[in-house]
C-alpha distance (Angstrom), angle and dihedral (degrees) to the residues before:
residue distance angle dihedral
X1 . . .
X2 3.78 . .
X3 3.80 115.4 .
X4 3.82 118.9 -179.8
X5 3.86 89.5 -161.8
X6 3.83 90.9 66.0
X7 3.76 91.1 66.2
X8 3.82 97.3 54.0
X9 3.82 112.4 107.6
X10 3.77 119.9 -122.6
X11 3.84 91.7 -124.4
X12 3.82 88.2 63.6
X13 3.77 93.5 48.8
X14 3.82 89.5 58.0
X15 3.84 89.9 62.3
X16 3.77 119.6 81.3
X17 3.77 122.1 -142.9
X18 3.80 112.5 -97.4
X19 3.77 112.4 -79.4
X20 3.77 86.9 -148.7
X21 3.82 88.8 60.7
X22 3.78 89.6 52.2
X23 3.75 90.9 54.5
X24 3.82 90.5 50.1
X25 3.80 87.8 54.1
X26 3.85 91.0 53.7
X27 3.81 90.3 48.2
X28 3.81 97.3 42.4
X29 3.76 95.3 98.6
X30 3.79 95.6 46.8
X31 3.82 114.9 117.1
X32 3.80 111.9 -128.9
X33 3.82 94.2 -20.9
X34 3.82 123.2 -161.0
X35 3.80 94.4 -115.7
X36 3.80 111.9 -156.3
X37 3.81 92.8 156.3
X38 3.76 109.0 78.2
X39 3.74 117.4 105.2
X40 3.79 98.7 -149.9
X41 3.84 135.4 85.0
X42 3.81 115.8 -87.6
X43 3.84 91.0 -142.3
X44 3.79 124.5 88.3
X45 3.80 125.4 -115.2
X46 3.84 106.3 -81.0
X47 3.80 111.7 -97.2
X48 3.76 97.1 -114.8
X49 3.76 92.2 55.9
X50 3.82 92.2 50.6
X51 3.79 89.9 48.9
X52 3.85 90.5 51.9
X53 3.80 91.3 53.2
X54 3.81 92.5 45.5
X55 3.82 91.1 49.1
X56 3.78 90.2 50.1
X57 3.79 90.6 53.6
X58 3.80 91.4 47.3
X59 3.75 92.5 53.9
X60 3.78 93.8 48.7
X61 3.82 105.9 -95.7
X62 3.84 89.1 144.5
X63 3.76 103.3 111.9
X64 3.81 135.0 78.9
X65 3.74 118.7 -62.3
X66 3.85 123.6 -154.6
X67 3.81 108.5 -68.6
X68 3.77 94.5 -112.3
X69 3.82 93.5 53.5
X70 3.81 135.9 -97.9
X71 3.82 118.8 -51.3
X72 3.80 93.3 -121.6
X73 3.78 92.7 58.2
X74 3.81 92.0 44.6
X75 3.79 89.0 53.1
X76 3.76 94.4 48.5
X77 3.84 92.4 47.4
X78 3.80 90.2 46.4
X79 3.85 91.4 50.4
X80 3.84 91.0 52.3
X81 3.78 93.3 46.4
X82 3.80 93.1 46.8
X83 3.75 89.7 53.0
X84 3.83 95.4 46.8
X85 3.77 100.8 32.8
X86 3.82 110.3 34.4
X87 3.82 89.1 168.1
X88 3.84 88.8 69.9
X89 3.82 118.0 88.0
X90 3.72 109.1 -162.0
X91 3.80 125.2 -156.3
X92 3.80 90.4 -104.3
X93 3.78 87.0 62.4
X94 3.82 92.7 46.4
X95 3.70 92.8 -97.5
X96 3.83 133.8 135.0
X97 3.81 98.5 -108.1
X98 3.79 128.9 87.2
X99 3.76 138.8 -172.2
X100 3.81 127.1 -125.1
X101 3.82 120.6 -169.7
X102 3.82 106.9 -144.5
X103 3.80 140.5 -172.3
X104 3.80 92.8 -96.6
X105 3.79 126.1 -46.5
X106 3.79 86.8 -78.7
X107 3.78 89.0 62.7
X108 3.78 89.8 48.3
X109 3.82 90.9 51.9
X110 3.75 91.8 53.9
X111 3.80 93.3 47.7
X112 3.87 91.4 48.1
X113 3.79 92.9 50.8
X114 3.83 92.0 47.1
X115 3.74 92.4 47.4
X116 3.82 98.1 44.7
X117 3.78 110.9 26.4
X118 3.83 128.0 78.0
X119 3.77 123.0 -168.1
X120 3.77 109.0 -78.6
X121 3.80 95.6 23.6
X122 3.79 113.6 133.2
X123 3.83 124.4 -126.5
X124 3.80 118.8 -164.4
X125 3.79 115.9 -146.2
X126 3.77 138.2 165.8
X127 3.80 120.2 -100.3
X128 3.09 109.7 -114.4
X129 3.79 94.1 49.3
X130 3.80 141.0 170.6
X131 3.77 104.7 -82.0
X132 3.81 95.1 -120.6
X133 3.86 96.5 56.0
X134 3.74 97.6 72.0
X135 3.81 95.9 46.0
X136 3.78 96.6 44.6
X137 3.76 91.8 50.5
X138 3.76 88.3 51.1
X139 3.81 92.1 47.2
X140 3.79 92.7 60.7
X141 3.82 92.3 46.5
X142 3.80 97.3 -106.1
X143 3.79 125.4 130.2
X144 3.84 124.3 -115.4
X145 3.78 114.5 -138.6
X146 3.85 111.9 -163.9
X147 3.78 126.8 -141.3
X148 3.80 109.5 -152.0
X149 3.84 102.6 -133.2
X150 3.80 96.8 169.6
X151 2.99 129.1 157.5
X152 3.84 102.2 18.5
X153 3.85 96.1 26.5
X154 3.81 93.5 -137.2
X155 3.78 118.2 146.5
X156 3.80 106.9 -151.2
X157 3.79 135.7 174.8
X158 3.77 88.3 -117.2
X159 3.81 90.8 60.2
X160 3.80 94.6 42.8
X161 3.79 101.9 47.3
X162 3.86 98.4 65.9
X163 3.84 87.7 56.0
X164 3.82 95.4 54.3
X165 3.80 112.3 111.9
X166 3.83 134.6 170.7
X167 3.81 86.7 -90.8
X168 3.82 95.3 53.8
X169 3.82 109.7 117.1
X170 3.78 105.6 159.9
X171 3.77 145.3 18.3
X172 3.82 119.0 -152.5
X173 3.79 114.4 -143.9
X174 3.84 121.0 -172.8
X175 3.78 121.6 -178.7
X176 3.00 128.4 -169.1
X177 3.78 82.5 33.4
X178 3.72 132.6 -131.8
X179 3.10 114.3 -128.8
X180 3.81 101.7 17.8
X181 3.79 104.7 36.8
X182 3.77 89.7 -135.3
X183 3.84 116.1 151.7
X184 3.78 116.9 -150.6
X185 3.81 116.8 -125.8
X186 3.75 126.1 -116.2
X187 3.83 89.7 -107.2
X188 3.84 92.3 50.6
X189 3.83 90.8 50.0
X190 3.79 93.3 48.4
X191 3.78 93.9 46.5
X192 3.79 93.0 47.6
X193 3.82 91.3 50.9
X194 3.77 90.7 48.7
X195 3.80 92.9 48.0
X196 3.80 93.3 51.0
X197 3.86 91.8 50.3
X198 3.79 92.6 44.5
X199 3.82 95.1 50.0
X200 3.86 95.4 37.7
X201 3.84 94.6 -116.8
X202 3.77 125.8 142.6
X203 3.79 112.8 -117.0
X204 3.82 115.1 -152.6
X205 3.82 111.7 -162.7
X206 3.84 113.5 -162.6
X207 3.80 106.0 -162.1
X208 3.80 101.5 166.5
X209 3.86 89.5 136.3
X210 3.80 96.0 45.9
X211 3.82 95.5 123.7
X212 3.82 92.4 48.5
X213 3.79 91.0 66.9
X214 3.80 118.8 126.2
X215 3.84 93.5 -171.3
X216 3.85 102.1 59.7
X217 3.78 117.1 161.8
X218 3.80 136.0 -166.3
X219 3.81 108.0 -84.0
X220 3.82 109.1 -125.9
X221 3.82 112.4 -104.5
X222 3.80 95.9 -1.2
X223 3.82 108.5 76.3
X224 3.84 87.6 -134.1
X225 3.73 122.5 125.3
X226 3.84 111.7 -139.5
X227 3.74 145.7 146.7
X228 3.83 113.2 -73.6
X229 3.82 109.9 -93.1
X230 3.83 137.1 176.0
X231 3.87 83.8 -133.3
X232 3.82 88.2 75.4
X233 3.78 88.6 66.0
X234 3.83 104.7 35.5
X235 3.77 139.4 26.3
X236 3.77 92.2 -164.4
X237 3.82 93.8 87.1
X238 3.81 137.3 84.2
X239 3.80 107.9 -107.7
X240 3.83 116.5 -164.1
X241 3.78 126.4 -170.5
X242 3.76 134.3 157.1
X243 3.77 150.9 -173.7
X244 3.81 100.3 -123.4
X245 3.82 99.2 89.3
X246 3.78 102.0 26.5
X247 3.82 96.1 53.1
X248 3.81 101.4 22.5
X249 3.84 89.8 -108.8
X250 3.80 96.9 136.0
X251 3.80 93.6 136.5
X252 3.75 95.0 44.6
X253 3.84 95.2 70.3
X254 3.81 106.6 -141.8
X255 3.79 129.1 147.8
X256 3.75 140.9 132.7
X257 3.75 141.2 -137.8
X258 3.79 126.4 -153.1
X259 3.75 122.7 -170.0
X260 3.84 149.4 108.7
X261 3.77 112.6 -17.3
X262 3.81 96.1 -123.9
X263 3.84 92.2 55.6
X264 3.77 95.8 42.3
X265 3.81 90.1 51.6
X266 3.83 91.1 55.7
X267 3.76 91.3 46.2
X268 3.75 90.5 51.3
X269 3.80 90.9 51.3
X270 3.79 89.2 52.7
X271 3.80 92.7 48.0
X272 3.78 89.0 52.8
X273 3.88 87.9 60.8
X274 3.79 97.3 40.4
X275 3.83 123.0 22.0
X276 3.86 90.3 12.7
X277 3.82 90.3 -158.4
X278 3.77 142.1 -23.8
X279 3.82 113.0 -87.8
X280 3.81 108.3 -70.2
X281 3.84 100.3 -137.4
X282 3.81 90.0 45.7
X283 3.82 92.0 55.0
X284 3.85 88.8 54.0
X285 3.80 90.2 50.6
X286 3.79 89.9 46.0
X287 3.84 90.2 63.3
X288 3.83 89.6 60.0
X289 3.80 94.1 38.4
X290 3.78 92.3 64.4
X291 3.78 89.0 65.7
X292 3.81 96.8 48.4
X293 3.84 113.7 108.3
X294 3.80 108.9 -125.1
X295 3.80 95.5 174.4
X296 3.81 92.5 114.6
X297 3.83 91.7 54.8
X298 3.79 93.3 46.2
X299 3.83 90.9 50.5
X300 3.83 89.7 51.4
X301 3.79 91.2 56.0
X302 3.82 91.1 46.8
X303 3.79 88.3 55.6
X304 3.83 91.0 47.6
X305 3.85 88.6 48.8
X306 3.79 89.4 54.6
X307 3.82 89.8 49.9
X308 3.77 90.4 53.9
X309 3.87 94.8 45.3
X310 3.83 93.7 47.3
X311 3.82 95.4 46.7
X312 3.84 99.2 41.8
X313 3.78 102.5 36.6
X314 3.84 93.6 78.3
X315 3.81 94.7 57.0
X316 3.78 106.5 21.0
X317 3.78 134.2 54.4
X318 3.84 99.3 -117.1
X319 3.77 136.7 172.3
X320 3.82 103.8 -145.0
X321 3.81 107.6 -117.6
X322 3.78 116.7 -118.9
X323 3.79 96.1 -166.7
X324 3.86 150.2 -14.4
X325 3.79 109.5 55.8
X326 3.82 103.2 -84.4
X327 3.75 140.2 101.4
X328 3.81 126.5 -165.4
X329 3.84 109.9 -157.2
X330 3.78 124.1 -177.3
X331 3.75 118.4 -121.2
X332 3.88 107.4 -113.5
X333 3.76 109.6 -101.5
X334 3.81 93.5 -136.0
X335 3.79 88.3 69.4
X336 3.79 90.1 64.2
X337 3.79 93.5 -145.6
X338 3.83 138.7 118.1
X339 3.76 124.9 -115.5
X340 3.77 89.5 -102.6
X341 3.79 92.1 53.5
X342 3.79 91.5 49.2
X343 3.81 90.2 51.2
X344 3.78 90.5 53.5
X345 3.79 89.8 52.8
X346 3.82 89.5 49.6
X347 3.81 93.0 49.2
X348 3.77 88.7 50.5
X349 3.83 85.3 58.3
X350 3.83 91.5 49.9
X351 3.83 94.9 -102.8
X352 3.79 115.8 124.8
X353 3.82 116.8 -152.3
X354 3.79 133.6 151.4
X355 3.82 123.8 -110.6
X356 3.81 114.5 -118.6
X357 3.78 94.0 -124.6
X358 3.80 89.3 73.5
X359 3.82 86.1 70.2
X360 3.75 100.6 28.5
X361 3.77 147.8 40.9
X362 3.86 85.0 -119.6
X363 3.78 131.1 68.8
X364 3.76 103.3 -151.5
X365 3.82 103.8 102.3
X366 3.81 140.6 43.3
X367 3.73 134.5 -144.9
X368 3.79 126.4 -120.2
X369 3.79 123.8 -165.9
X370 3.79 111.3 -156.1
X371 3.81 92.9 -167.5
X372 3.78 92.4 117.3
X373 3.79 139.4 86.8
X374 3.80 120.0 -58.6
X375 3.81 89.6 -119.7
X376 3.78 94.9 52.2
X377 3.76 91.7 42.7
X378 3.78 92.7 52.5
X379 3.83 92.8 48.8
X380 3.79 91.8 47.2
X381 3.75 93.9 48.9
X382 3.82 91.5 50.5
X383 3.81 90.6 53.1
X384 3.79 92.8 48.0
X385 3.83 90.1 51.1
X386 3.83 90.1 50.2
X387 3.80 90.2 51.5
X388 3.86 90.6 48.3
X389 3.81 88.1 56.0
X390 3.76 91.2 50.0
X391 3.80 95.5 -106.2
X392 3.85 110.4 140.6
X393 3.75 103.5 145.1
X394 3.85 98.0 96.4
X395 3.78 117.7 70.6
X396 3.75 121.5 -157.9
């Protein structure tokens, strides 16, 4: 007798369905919900970037590119990195580092894990973590090792070093953070880079939200103001950045990885046999995108961040976000409920948020995305505050 279940690999059975997807199922029947759950910008791709992609399609840029990405995009990425990170010596300058253009940072993560991790290798990551980290590590047969960063959500070298073992291969670093919005300090970035080099561990720095950083600092020796990054202190790491969040290009799937030549070469080989290349017309648009001024959009999210912090701080335990567009409040203990239970109450009031256990081994918090209109954000925050005070009688 045929049984489809018999053909499913064990590695897939170890991965749970996305908790975010489950929340969407709960909220699916809501009429005009106040959606504070979606992890993507609420603005459209700037017009000039869309026009660049459309023009590329019109002139026939619709076939495969070279696996590593088009030369024009490599040059533009290299120019930006040379300006911001003068300590990096890219291959074009006879250095040991290379660039790989990927199908989003998510694609880059998968390629990095496949290229670097053997079954049984340990990967240290902060708890809370980006939802994909845990499951991609599991997919390749490696073992996640969690750093408890509660209550301040800061991943430091001092917290990481005691967890290093002979099987430790990699540390995942994400700043600004999803789901907490925390931005690592210059000192934390420097010490993490130094620890990785000293202990011979690969540091992977996921900086997809680097432009949405409200705590930018002068980059040493460059004259550039940027988000703190371990890449300012070491070129022996994997640095991942992308276009999805900065330019609203989430569906376009474009990112890049910079790192040691030997690792990038293996990732490129794997991309050749999987993603093949990032979308051709999107790569063309990406060249132009890197010169588009997004200051107005970043300022809008800073203002929304301030709305969230001001409104929630009086009733929730909240670490004020320094970047991205998320907040990670703790459910008040007097309510006697888990994060998941609080989320159910919020959804019943037409507010969609994500339970903290989706991003953590704990279920005490919930994630808010403030990438929405000011009006919806204000209404949603009011309802969450009412729920925190135990007021459930009024439905939105």
